[in-house]
VOPAGU-2260 file (C-alpha; in pm, 1 decimal, decimal comma):
REM VOPAGU-2260
SITE   aa  ch    i         X         Y         Z
SITE  MET   A    0   -9185,2   -6230,7  -16746,2
SITE  ASN   A    1   -9377,3   -6514,3  -16861,3
SITE  VAL   A    2   -9732,0   -6596,3  -16759,8
SITE  ILE   A    3   -9635,9   -6974,9  -16749,4
SITE  GLU   A    4   -9312,9   -7213,0  -16741,6
SITE  THR   A    5   -9282,9   -7537,0  -16751,2
SITE  ARG   A    6   -8987,0   -7764,3  -16716,1
SITE  GLY   A    7   -8961,1   -8139,4  -16763,6
SITE  LEU   A    8   -9339,7   -8161,9  -16682,6
SITE  THR   A    9   -9430,7   -8525,8  -16667,4
SITE  ARG   A   10   -9751,8   -8704,4  -16552,0
SITE  ARG   A   11   -9761,8   -9069,8  -16539,1
SITE  TYR   A   12  -10093,5   -9268,2  -16426,1
SITE  LYS   A   13   -9959,4   -9619,7  -16337,8
SITE  ASP   A   14   -9801,1   -9726,3  -16680,0
SITE  GLN   A   15   -9987,9   -9470,0  -16896,4
SITE  VAL   A   16   -9778,3   -9126,3  -16968,0
SITE  ALA   A   17  -10019,0   -8861,7  -17018,9
SITE  LEU   A   18   -9762,0   -8581,9  -17016,4
SITE  ASP   A   19   -9409,3   -8649,1  -17113,4
SITE  ASP   A   20   -9123,2   -8408,7  -17053,0
SITE  VAL   A   21   -9333,7   -8070,3  -17140,2
SITE  ASN   A   22   -9121,7   -7753,3  -17180,7
SITE  LEU   A   23   -9325,0   -7430,6  -17239,1
SITE  ASP   A   24   -9351,4   -7069,5  -17223,0
SITE  ILE   A   25   -9663,2   -6871,4  -17240,6
SITE  ALA   A   26   -9611,6   -6486,9  -17259,5
SITE  PRO   A   27   -9879,6   -6223,6  -17149,2
SITE  ASN   A   28  -10106,1   -6090,8  -17308,3
SITE  ARG   A   29  -10167,5   -6349,8  -17590,6
SITE  ILE   A   30  -10413,6   -6548,8  -17726,2
SITE  TYR   A   31  -10313,7   -6920,0  -17753,8
SITE  GLY   A   32  -10437,2   -7260,0  -17905,2
SITE  LEU   A   33  -10380,5   -7562,3  -17703,2
SITE  LEU   A   34  -10464,7   -7808,8  -17983,2
SITE  GLY   A   35  -10452,3   -8219,5  -18011,6
SITE  ARG   A   36  -10644,9   -8509,7  -18013,6
SITE  ASN   A   37  -10853,4   -8714,1  -17778,7
SITE  GLY   A   38  -10658,1   -8824,8  -17479,2
SITE  ALA   A   39  -10331,9   -8626,1  -17610,3
SITE  GLY   A   40  -10266,0   -8444,9  -17273,3
SITE  LYS   A   41  -10433,6   -8126,5  -17311,8
SITE  THR   A   42  -10705,2   -8135,3  -16989,0
SITE  THR   A   43  -10425,9   -8310,7  -16811,2
SITE  LEU   A   44  -10192,0   -8039,6  -16858,1
SITE  MET   A   45  -10443,0   -7738,2  -16824,4
SITE  SER   A   46  -10528,5   -7932,9  -16455,9
SITE  ILE   A   47  -10172,0   -7925,0  -16347,0
SITE  LEU   A   48  -10154,9   -7534,4  -16440,6
SITE  THR   A   49  -10448,9   -7464,5  -16270,8
SITE  ALA   A   50  -10338,8   -7659,0  -15949,8
SITE  GLN   A   51  -10654,4   -7907,4  -15985,3
SITE  GLY   A   52  -10387,8   -8170,2  -16075,4
SITE  PHE   A   53  -10057,4   -8290,5  -15995,1
SITE  ALA   A   54   -9747,8   -8359,4  -16162,0
SITE  THR   A   55   -9531,0   -8667,2  -16142,6
SITE  SER   A   56   -9215,2   -8467,9  -16204,4
SITE  GLY   A   57   -9111,1   -8142,7  -16326,3
SITE  GLU   A   58   -9150,3   -7774,8  -16278,1
SITE  VAL   A   59   -9466,6   -7554,2  -16279,7
SITE  ARG   A   60   -9449,3   -7177,0  -16271,9
SITE  VAL   A   61   -9775,1   -6958,5  -16297,3
SITE  PHE   A   62   -9672,3   -6592,1  -16208,0
SITE  GLY   A   63   -9368,2   -6681,7  -16089,4
SITE  GLY   A   64   -9477,2   -6948,0  -15840,8
SITE  ASN   A   65   -9625,0   -7273,1  -15758,6
SITE  PRO   A   66  -10014,9   -7248,6  -15839,5
SITE  PHE   A   67  -10079,8   -7518,5  -15575,3
SITE  GLU   A   68  -10237,5   -7372,0  -15286,1
SITE  ASN   A   69  -10130,0   -7034,0  -15406,1
SITE  GLU   A   70  -10406,6   -6789,9  -15367,7
SITE  HIS   A   71  -10197,1   -6497,7  -15534,1
SITE  VAL   A   72  -10209,2   -6741,3  -15844,7
SITE  LEU   A   73  -10519,8   -6888,9  -15845,3
SITE  SER   A   74  -10727,1   -6554,3  -15785,1
SITE  ARG   A   75  -10577,0   -6426,1  -16124,5
SITE  LEU   A   76  -10682,1   -6777,6  -16292,1
SITE  CYS   A   77  -11016,3   -6895,0  -16472,5
SITE  PHE   A   78  -11045,3   -7233,8  -16585,7
SITE  VAL   A   79  -11351,9   -7279,6  -16775,2
SITE  ARG   A   80  -11377,4   -7704,1  -16812,3
SITE  GLU   A   81  -11539,3   -7889,5  -17065,6
SITE  SER   A   82  -11804,5   -8007,0  -16862,0
SITE  GLN   A   83  -11796,9   -7788,3  -16571,3
SITE  LYS   A   84  -12010,0   -7934,2  -16252,9
SITE  TYR   A   85  -12252,3   -7701,5  -16059,8
SITE  PRO   A   86  -12461,0   -7747,0  -15714,8
SITE  ASP   A   87  -12772,8   -7920,8  -15816,1
SITE  ASP   A   88  -12970,4   -7658,1  -15716,4
SITE  PHE   A   89  -12799,5   -7373,5  -15850,5
SITE  THR   A   90  -12947,4   -7120,8  -16122,4
SITE  VAL   A   91  -12776,1   -6967,1  -16381,6
SITE  ARG   A   92  -12786,2   -6633,0  -16176,4
SITE  ASN   A   93  -12644,9   -6805,9  -15872,9
SITE  ALA   A   94  -12340,5   -6953,3  -16124,6
SITE  LEU   A   95  -12287,3   -6603,6  -16200,0
SITE  ASP   A   96  -12320,0   -6425,2  -15846,1
SITE  ALA   A   97  -12042,7   -6680,4  -15717,5
SITE  ALA   A   98  -11804,0   -6622,3  -16001,6
SITE  ALA   A   99  -11851,2   -6236,6  -15899,8
SITE  LEU   A  100  -11722,0   -6350,3  -15534,7
SITE  PHE   A  101  -11433,2   -6528,2  -15692,8
SITE  PHE   A  102  -11286,4   -6320,8  -15959,2
SITE  PRO   A  103  -11160,9   -5974,2  -15845,7
SITE  ASN   A  104  -11164,4   -5807,8  -16178,9
SITE  TRP   A  105  -11556,6   -5963,3  -16242,7
SITE  ASP   A  106  -11744,9   -5764,6  -16497,9
SITE  LYS   A  107  -12116,3   -5774,3  -16369,8
SITE  ASP   A  108  -12255,3   -5544,4  -16705,9
SITE  LEU   A  109  -12058,2   -5750,0  -16942,4
SITE  ALA   A  110  -12181,0   -6075,8  -16760,4
SITE  ASP   A  111  -12529,3   -5935,4  -16829,6
SITE  THR   A  112  -12509,5   -5868,3  -17172,7
SITE  LEU   A  113  -12353,4   -6197,7  -17245,0
SITE  LEU   A  114  -12664,0   -6343,6  -17080,5
SITE  GLU   A  115  -12892,7   -6153,9  -17325,0
SITE  ASP   A  116  -12664,8   -6221,3  -17632,3
SITE  PHE   A  117  -12677,1   -6589,5  -17572,2
SITE  GLN   A  118  -13046,1   -6588,5  -17471,3
SITE  LEU   A  119  -13032,1   -6782,0  -17175,4
SITE  PRO   A  120  -13299,0   -6800,3  -16907,7
SITE  ARG   A  121  -13328,9   -6587,9  -16568,8
SITE  PRO   A  122  -13585,1   -6704,9  -16398,9
SITE  LYS   A  123  -13494,6   -6784,0  -16031,3
SITE  LYS   A  124  -13646,9   -7145,1  -16018,7
SITE  HIS   A  125  -13445,8   -7256,7  -16354,5
SITE  ARG   A  126  -13204,2   -7512,9  -16256,5
SITE  ILE   A  127  -12857,4   -7516,8  -16429,1
SITE  LYS   A  128  -12898,7   -7906,6  -16451,3
SITE  LYS   A  129  -13204,9   -7851,9  -16672,1
SITE  LEU   A  130  -12992,1   -7650,2  -16927,9
SITE  SER   A  131  -12937,0   -7787,1  -17273,0
SITE  ARG   A  132  -12566,0   -7930,2  -17345,4
SITE  GLY   A  133  -12519,7   -7596,5  -17542,0
SITE  GLN   A  134  -12664,0   -7362,9  -17282,6
SITE  LEU   A  135  -12445,1   -7522,1  -17028,3
SITE  SER   A  136  -12154,1   -7410,4  -17226,9
SITE  ALA   A  137  -12250,9   -7065,8  -17272,9
SITE  VAL   A  138  -12262,2   -7039,9  -16890,1
SITE  GLY   A  139  -11900,0   -7117,5  -16912,2
SITE  VAL   A  140  -11816,9   -6870,5  -17185,4
SITE  ILE   A  141  -11989,2   -6605,9  -16985,9
SITE  ILE   A  142  -11816,7   -6666,8  -16685,9
SITE  GLY   A  143  -11448,2   -6705,2  -16856,5
SITE  LEU   A  144  -11479,1   -6365,1  -17048,1
SITE  ALA   A  145  -11666,9   -6168,3  -16762,3
SITE  SER   A  146  -11438,7   -6297,8  -16499,4
SITE  ARG   A  147  -11153,0   -6061,0  -16703,1
SITE  ALA   A  148  -10902,5   -6288,7  -16527,6
SITE  GLU   A  149  -10530,8   -6230,1  -16602,3
SITE  LEU   A  150  -10486,3   -6615,9  -16735,9
SITE  THR   A  151  -10782,5   -6789,4  -16867,8
SITE  PHE   A  152  -10839,3   -7131,6  -16998,0
SITE  PHE   A  153  -11102,6   -7238,2  -17210,5
SITE  ASP   A  154  -11147,6   -7627,0  -17268,0
SITE  GLU   A  155  -11365,7   -7679,1  -17567,2
SITE  PRO   A  156  -11596,5   -7431,2  -17415,2
SITE  TYR   A  157  -11884,4   -7458,9  -17741,3
SITE  LEU   A  158  -11968,4   -7815,5  -17734,2
SITE  GLY   A  159  -12347,3   -7794,1  -17786,9
SITE  LEU   A  160  -12318,8   -7448,9  -17928,1
SITE  ASP   A  161  -12475,4   -7429,0  -18261,7
SITE  ALA   A  162  -12260,5   -7194,6  -18550,0
SITE  VAL   A  163  -12433,2   -6874,1  -18470,6
SITE  ALA   A  164  -12357,0   -6894,5  -18080,0
SITE  ARG   A  165  -12002,5   -6991,5  -18165,9
SITE  GLN   A  166  -11929,4   -6736,4  -18400,8
SITE  LEU   A  167  -12120,1   -6461,9  -18114,0
SITE  PHE   A  168  -11808,6   -6622,6  -17859,8
SITE  TYR   A  169  -11530,2   -6593,0  -18099,2
SITE  ASP   A  170  -11699,7   -6215,9  -18176,8
SITE  ARG   A  171  -11715,7   -6122,4  -17783,4
SITE  LEU   A  172  -11360,2   -6265,1  -17702,0
SITE  LEU   A  173  -11197,8   -6090,0  -17972,0
SITE  THR   A  174  -11376,3   -5749,0  -17888,9
SITE  ASP   A  175  -11330,4   -5813,0  -17502,0
SITE  PHE   A  176  -10942,8   -5896,0  -17536,2
SITE  ALA   A  177  -10874,5   -5591,9  -17753,3
SITE  ASP   A  178  -11008,1   -5360,9  -17462,5
SITE  HIS   A  179  -10895,3   -5590,9  -17197,5
SITE  PRO   A  180  -10546,2   -5780,9  -17283,7
SITE  ARG   A  181  -10501,9   -6066,7  -17084,7
SITE  THR   A  182  -10359,0   -6441,6  -17163,5
SITE  ILE   A  183  -10623,5   -6689,1  -17319,6
SITE  ILE   A  184  -10530,7   -7036,9  -17377,8
SITE  LEU   A  185  -10818,5   -7190,8  -17583,8
SITE  SER   A  186  -10842,2   -7576,1  -17631,9
SITE  SER   A  187  -11013,9   -7672,8  -17947,0
SITE  HIS   A  188  -11080,6   -7949,0  -18222,0
SITE  LEU   A  189  -11221,5   -7663,6  -18441,9
SITE  ILE   A  190  -10886,5   -7544,2  -18537,5
SITE  ASP   A  191  -10998,7   -7383,5  -18895,3
SITE  GLU   A  192  -11270,2   -7204,7  -18728,5
SITE  VAL   A  193  -11073,3   -7068,5  -18422,2
SITE  ALA   A  194  -10769,0   -7013,7  -18659,7
SITE  ASN   A  195  -10812,7   -6626,4  -18681,3
SITE  LEU   A  196  -10833,0   -6614,4  -18328,6
SITE  LEU   A  197  -10497,1   -6754,3  -18242,3
SITE  GLU   A  198  -10179,6   -6596,7  -18226,3
SITE  HIS   A  199   -9975,7   -6885,1  -18115,7
SITE  VAL   A  200  -10019,7   -7281,2  -18163,0
SITE  ILE   A  201   -9930,3   -7532,3  -17913,1
SITE  VAL   A  202   -9984,1   -7919,2  -18037,3
SITE  ILE   A  203   -9960,4   -8189,3  -17803,8
SITE  ASP   A  204  -10002,6   -8542,1  -17888,7
SITE  ARG   A  205   -9911,3   -8869,9  -17674,5
SITE  GLY   A  206   -9810,0   -8609,5  -17392,1
SITE  ARG   A  207   -9570,5   -8463,6  -17625,5
SITE  ILE   A  208   -9516,5   -8119,7  -17773,6
SITE  VAL   A  209   -9498,0   -8183,1  -18144,5
SITE  MET   A  210   -9578,5   -7801,0  -18238,4
SITE  ASP   A  211   -9510,3   -7496,3  -18073,1
SITE  ASP   A  212   -9521,6   -7167,5  -18269,5
SITE  GLU   A  213   -9684,3   -6845,9  -18399,5
SITE  VAL   A  214   -9946,7   -6929,2  -18632,3
SITE  GLU   A  215   -9806,9   -6668,3  -18884,0
SITE  ALA   A  216   -9489,5   -6871,0  -18898,1
SITE  ILE   A  217   -9708,4   -7202,8  -18916,1
SITE  THR   A  218   -9938,6   -7116,0  -19200,3
SITE  GLY   A  219   -9651,2   -7022,5  -19434,9
SITE  SER   A  220   -9420,9   -7294,9  -19383,4
SITE  ALA   A  221   -9599,1   -7557,6  -19583,6
SITE  PHE   A  222   -9789,5   -7570,3  -19947,1
SITE  ALA   A  223   -9951,5   -7811,5  -20144,2
SITE  VAL   A  224   -9891,0   -7903,5  -20515,9
SITE  ALA   A  225  -10113,6   -8096,6  -20737,2
SITE  GLY   A  226  -10116,4   -8247,0  -21122,4
SITE  LYS   A  227   -9999,7   -8508,5  -21314,3
SITE  SER   A  228   -9857,0   -8749,2  -21083,3
SITE  SER   A  229   -9496,8   -8754,7  -21300,7
SITE  ALA   A  230   -9487,7   -8352,4  -21280,9
SITE  VAL   A  231   -9539,4   -8359,2  -20941,6
SITE  GLU   A  232   -9307,0   -8622,0  -20821,6
SITE  GLU   A  233   -9026,3   -8431,4  -20989,4
SITE  PHE   A  234   -9140,7   -8120,5  -20855,7
SITE  VAL   A  235   -9097,9   -8243,3  -20498,9
SITE  ALA   A  236   -8805,0   -8467,1  -20573,2
SITE  GLY   A  237   -8580,6   -8388,5  -20254,1
SITE  ARG   A  238   -8815,4   -8205,0  -20071,0
SITE  PRO   A  239   -8968,9   -8293,6  -19722,5
SITE  VAL   A  240   -9331,2   -8472,6  -19764,7
SITE  LEU   A  241   -9568,7   -8461,0  -19543,2
SITE  HIS   A  242   -9855,2   -8618,3  -19741,2
SITE  ARG   A  243   -9944,6   -8764,1  -20072,0
SITE  GLU   A  244  -10263,9   -8851,8  -20247,7
SITE  GLY   A  245  -10350,8   -9006,3  -20566,2
SITE  LEU   A  246  -10632,4   -9072,2  -20778,7
SITE  GLY   A  247  -10539,0   -9226,3  -21157,6
SITE  ALA   A  248  -10273,0   -9012,1  -21316,3
SITE  LEU   A  249  -10323,7   -8704,5  -21075,5
SITE  ALA   A  250  -10164,9   -8660,3  -20761,6
SITE  SER   A  251  -10138,7   -8410,7  -20431,5
SITE  VAL   A  252   -9833,0   -8378,1  -20238,4
SITE  THR   A  253   -9825,4   -8127,5  -19941,6
SITE  VAL   A  254   -9487,3   -8020,8  -19888,0
SITE  ASP   A  255   -9306,3   -7920,9  -19578,3
SITE  THR   A  256   -9114,9   -7601,8  -19655,3
SITE  PRO   A  257   -9221,0   -7243,4  -19732,2
SITE  LEU   A  258   -9298,4   -7189,2  -20092,8
SITE  SER   A  259   -9069,0   -6963,5  -20318,3
SITE  ALA   A  260   -9045,4   -6744,0  -20613,4
SITE  ASP   A  261   -8866,5   -6990,0  -20815,2
SITE  ASP   A  262   -9113,6   -7279,2  -20674,3
SITE  ARG   A  263   -9420,0   -7068,8  -20812,2
SITE  GLN   A  264   -9220,2   -7028,2  -21174,0
SITE  ARG   A  265   -9103,9   -7428,2  -21158,3
SITE  ALA   A  266   -9476,7   -7540,1  -21102,8
SITE  GLN   A  267   -9605,5   -7306,4  -21371,2
SITE  ALA   A  268   -9364,9   -7419,4  -21609,6
SITE  LEU   A  269   -9453,5   -7806,9  -21529,4
SITE  GLY   A  270   -9826,0   -7717,1  -21525,1
SITE  LEU   A  271   -9915,8   -7800,8  -21159,8
SITE  GLU   A  272  -10128,5   -7601,3  -20916,3
SITE  LEU   A  273  -10013,4   -7456,0  -20600,4
SITE  ALA   A  274  -10249,4   -7427,4  -20297,2
SITE  PRO   A  275  -10191,1   -7325,2  -19922,4
SITE  VAL   A  276  -10222,2   -7571,9  -19647,0
SITE  SER   A  277  -10493,2   -7489,0  -19405,9
SITE  LEU   A  278  -10367,6   -7455,7  -19028,4
SITE  GLN   A  279  -10584,4   -7745,9  -18934,0
SITE  GLN   A  280  -10448,0   -7998,6  -19227,3
SITE  LEU   A  281  -10127,9   -7877,5  -19117,9
SITE  ILE   A  282  -10133,2   -7973,0  -18758,0
SITE  ILE   A  283  -10287,5   -8294,3  -18879,4
SITE  ARG   A  284   -9987,7   -8389,1  -19105,5
SITE  ARG   A  285   -9755,3   -8266,4  -18876,9
SITE  THR   A  286   -9869,6   -8503,5  -18591,9
SITE  LEU   A  287   -9916,6   -8775,6  -18836,6
SITE  LYS   A  288   -9540,1   -8746,7  -18916,7
SITE  ALA   A  289   -9433,3   -8686,2  -18548,0
SITE  ASN   A  290   -9601,2   -9015,8  -18473,7
SITE  GLU   A  291   -9362,2   -9183,5  -18726,7
SITE  HIS   A  292   -9103,4   -9076,5  -18523,9
SITE  TYR   A  293   -9227,1   -9264,9  -18188,1
SITE  GLY   A  294   -9294,9   -9585,8  -18358,8
SITE  SER   A  295   -9674,6   -9547,8  -18422,3
SITE  HIS   A  296   -9842,8   -9675,8  -18719,3
SITE  GLN   A  297  -10064,8   -9531,1  -18971,2
SITE  GLU   A  298  -10352,8   -9742,5  -18937,7
SITE  ASN   A  299  -10421,9   -9578,2  -18624,8
SITE  ASN   A  300  -10380,5   -9205,3  -18715,8
SITE  GLU   A  301  -10638,2   -9117,4  -18971,5
SITE  LYS   A  302  -10906,1   -9227,0  -18744,5
SITE  ASP   A  303  -10767,2   -9065,7  -18410,8
SITE  LEU   A  304  -10701,4   -8737,9  -18593,8
SITE  GLU   A  305  -11035,0   -8698,7  -18753,3
SITE  VAL   A  306  -11143,4   -8532,9  -18457,8
SITE  LEU   A  307  -10870,0   -8305,4  -18282,7
SITE  ARG   A  308  -10917,1   -8169,6  -17954,7
């Protein structure tokens, strides 16, 4: 049975559509990437799935039931929000102790280990509201991992964390997931940085699902070809093109088809260079392409997609 199922899920705010006919099937014990640019609908979707928001129409099933006011469902999930709020007088220890009461699978030893790993202050009088942005993110990461919830959502969990701390999070996530499999949905704009964590990618843009596939299938589904413009254009003729770049007599084109052995031979004969396309670039290019079908214009796209969330 799927952990999450949505059918025709739609959320409107007056004349704005935040989610538009979203259909998803989330399998158990996998790590999913929920990706998309600012305002794409990711947080709205996660809020509805965790009963912290409401759909205008459509169906939501989490662990087979409606999550709203459903203790059987809510006790089995954890949502680490981007800007999690805590009572003003809470210390880090207060936050962890409160989490221990809420999550049935809470692992205190893991929480204490992560507390040391992220070098968070332990003093009883050190209030959470005085923590830096990175330290606050670390608190969320600790709660999300130590909760050992069957379904865990991380919404941009590493904002403010430096590269070392982010890598620590990724390492601890993979290690604990291997020992305690569960379903993890990770919302991120650092796509290439988290690519090795993800098994499945869901890309949302303007409230619509524009990509929903296995990472392995996605990364092998396109390639880039570069060289003299005339040779490149001869090579890509009749092929679906995601992106073109040119500089003088040279060109680089992203082709939206898998690379075959015949392609390699032909490229070599034409003196062209072939290269894989990173997951981040592929997601950006396909999102731009999807927007063309929805009547959007290129002038808005490059800036909007500079930071994917």
